[in-house]
N, C-alpha and C positions, 0 to 999 in steps of 0.2 A: 504493500499499499503506500502512495506517495503523493499525500498530500501536505499542505502544508503545517509544519506542528500546531499541535492542539486545537487542530480544527476539529469543529462538531458536525457529525451527521446529524441531517435533520429530514432527509428524506429518500426513500427507495423506490423504484420502478422496476419489477418485472417484465421484461418484453416477450407479449405474446409471439407466437407463429407469425410469418409475416412471408407475403406472397412475393415479395422482394426486397433486397437488403438497403438500406437508407445510410445515409453519412451521419454522423454521430450531431453534428450541429443541425442537420435537419430534423431526423428523428426525434431529438431531446426538444424541441418545440411543443409546448403544451402537455408535457406529460408531469410535471411538477406543480404544484400548487402554488408554491411562492414565486416563480418563475413564469411568465407568459409569452414575453417577447423573443422573438430572435437575436436582437442585439443583446438580449439579456442572458440570453444562454450562451451567447459565442463569448462573452465577458469572465463567466464563469468556469468555461471550458481552458480558456488563455489562464486565468489564474489558479489552475489543477485543482477545480475543488469538485469534479467531477470523476468517479470512478467507473469504469466498466469492468465488471468481474473483478475487484480489488483493484486494480492497475489504473494508472494517469489516465484520462480519455483524451481523446484528441481531437479538433474538427473533422477530420478527414477520415476518420476509425470507421470502419463498414459495422453497421449493426442487420444480422442477419435473425435474429429471433432468439429465445432463451437466455442472454444476458441479462445480468442483476447491474441496473445502471444506481449509482447513489450520490446524492448531492450532499456537499458539505457547505459550512461556513465557518468563515474565521471565528476563532475563540474570543475576540475583542469585540465580537458582534453582540452587543446584549438586545436580548427581545424583552418586553417586558410581561411582568406577571400580573395579569390582571385578576382582582379580586370579586369574582362574579360566582355565586353557589350555582353549582352545578347538581342535578339528581343522578347519582351514580347508582345503576342498577344492577351491576356486576362488576368485581375487580376480584384481581387474584396477584400473583407476584408477576404475572407476564402480559396481562391484557386487563381490558375493563370497557365497559358500555355503559356509556352516559344515556340521559335520556335528553337531546336537543333541543332548547326554546326556541321558537320563532323570532323572525327579526334579528339573527346574530351568523355573522360569518362563522364557516368552520374554520379558515386560515386567511392568510393573506399579511398585506404589508399595514393593516390598521390595526391599532391596540386592541379595540374590543371585538375579539374572535373568540370563538370556543378552544382553540389551540394554546393562546396566551393564558387560557383559566384553568387549563387543566394541571399546571403543577401546583395550583393551588386547591384542586378539589381531590386528587389521586395519590396515592402513598408510593414513596419513592421505592423501586422494584430493589431488591436485595443481591440480584444476581450480578453476575461479573459484566456483563455488557448492559447493564441498566442505562435506559434515556434519562439524560439530565429532564429533558422534557418529553412527555411520552406525545408519540406522534398519530395523529387522525389517520388511518386506514381507505375510507372511502369520502366521498363527499355527499354531503345535504343541501340543497338548495336554501338561499338565505331565508326565506318565508316557511321551509317544511320543517317539521317537528319529528320527534322520536328517536330510534335507535341507532347510535353511532357508534363503531367500533373503533378503540384506540389500542395501540402498542405500547407496552413499556420495556422491551428489552429491543436491543439492535436484531436478533434473531428472530424473534416473536413476529416483530413488522415484515422482514422477508419471507417469513413462512404466511402470514396471513396475507400478505399482496400476492403471494401464488395461488392462496385457495380462491380469493376474488378473480384471478386469472383465469383460474381452470372451472370459474363457476359453480365451487362447492360450498359456498357460501348460500344457504336460501334464505332470502329476504322478502315479507311480506308487508305489502303498504295498506293503507285504507285510504279511500278519497271520498268527496262528495263531487258526482258529475251530473251535470246538468243536462234535462231533455230526455226524451224517450231513449231506451237502450235496451237491448237484447239480455236473456238473463245472464249470458255466459258468451265468452266470446277470446278469441286470440287475434291479435292486432302486429303484423308483419313488416308494416311499412318499412323501408329503408331511413335511416337517419342519418345526413350526411356522407348519403352512399355506401353506408355501412349496413352490416346485417343488423337487425333489429328484430324483437319479439317481446310483447306483453301478454300474457293472462289477466282476463278478469271474470268476477263473479258478481251479479247484482244481490245484496243481501237485503235489502229494503229499500222501498220507495213511498214519498209522501209527494201528495200532490200540493203544489205550488201556484199561485195565481200569477205572480210575476216569470216563474221559470220552466210553466207548466208540470213540470215535476223534478225532485231531488231524488238523485239515488246514492246510496251507501254503497260504496264497492270493495270488494277486495282485491287488490291488485299484488302480479307477482310476475317482475321484471327477470326475463332470461337473460337478458343482456343489460350492458350499465353503460347506454349512452346518455350523453348530456342531455337533462329535462326528458328523458324518454317517454316517462308515464303523462308528462303535461302535452308533449307532443302530440304522442298517441292517440290520448283522448280527443284531443282538438280537433284530431285528422278526421275521426270518423264523426264530427260533430256533436260531440257529447263533453265539453271543455270544464275542467274542474273550478268550481265553484271558488270565487275571488280570485283568478288567474287574472292578471293585471297584463302577462305577457301574451298569452296563446287563447284568452277569452275574446269575447267581443264587447265593444264597447256597452253597447244597450244591456249586457248581461252582467256587467261589473256587480259586484256586492264589497262597497268599502266599508272598512273599518273594522273587519274580523280575521282580515287575512286569508293567505291561502291554505284551503280544505284537502290537504295532503299530508299523510302522517306515515311515518316509517314504523310499523308497529311492532314488527318482530325479526330477530336473527336467528338462524339454527346453524351451527357449524361443527365440526370437530375439532377440538382443543390440540391445537399441534404441540403443546408439550405433555399436557395429560394423557390424550388421546380419548378424554371423555365426551359426551355429546354436552353441548352448550345449546340450550334454547332461552331464550330471554323474548318476554312480551311486555312492551311499554302501552298502558290503557290509552283508550282513545281520549284526547285534551275535551275540557267540557264542552269547547262550541260545538263538536259533533254530536254530542249526547243531548244539547238543548235542541237541535234538529229532530233527535231521533232517541226519544226518551225511553220508548219502549223497546229499543233493540238490546 
């Protein structure tokens, strides 16, 4: 490993199988939460802050699939710790699951993020490869609530990322969708020209003077594209209630946010090999609409 001394590892990405190889400076754009621009990726590569399979990465390196790409930051880069109380649904020495509230970014360059609040809410792992700052494994949109998986050690973050890449983590969401919809269905419309699949099941329907009807849906994403569930439901004419981005202006409901909730996570623990199954109850705003559910 050859990064600047005392650098801190902040993100890990496991490269899935690729149809064709790409240069590192091209492939790495968009794979990290904290750096999104091409210029930013090029800068950290030149500073030696990206490793590919534990070796210093170079802009011209070919990425073919299966590599582990790690992003580091200099030790003197101080990130704030946010005094924000989070509900910890599950925690052990290696990982945790928290209940993400609405209106908070998971990570990014702002101070008010879930990532900055994790050291305040989680116990420091006693493992040799413990992270000073626990790392969110996946994303939930700013307005989305529910279960968020967090890694507490270097090795477990890598293994959890691999489980996500292999689609070995089962995620269930609930949403309130607008308009008449079938009892069950599968949506396979491509997103950004990439394979995509979402499954839905209608659990309950109520009549609505303004919206015709509102449906409580159980959703299972089989892929993990950006805004997948929101885009898929909007694409079939049943946008999620409160979706200012993919809904239609005349059907917007202001004041209560987006009715999309990450309800559960189920996976095999990478260290103990035991089944982890966590459910985060629906927010109160859901239950106000469907009190008899």
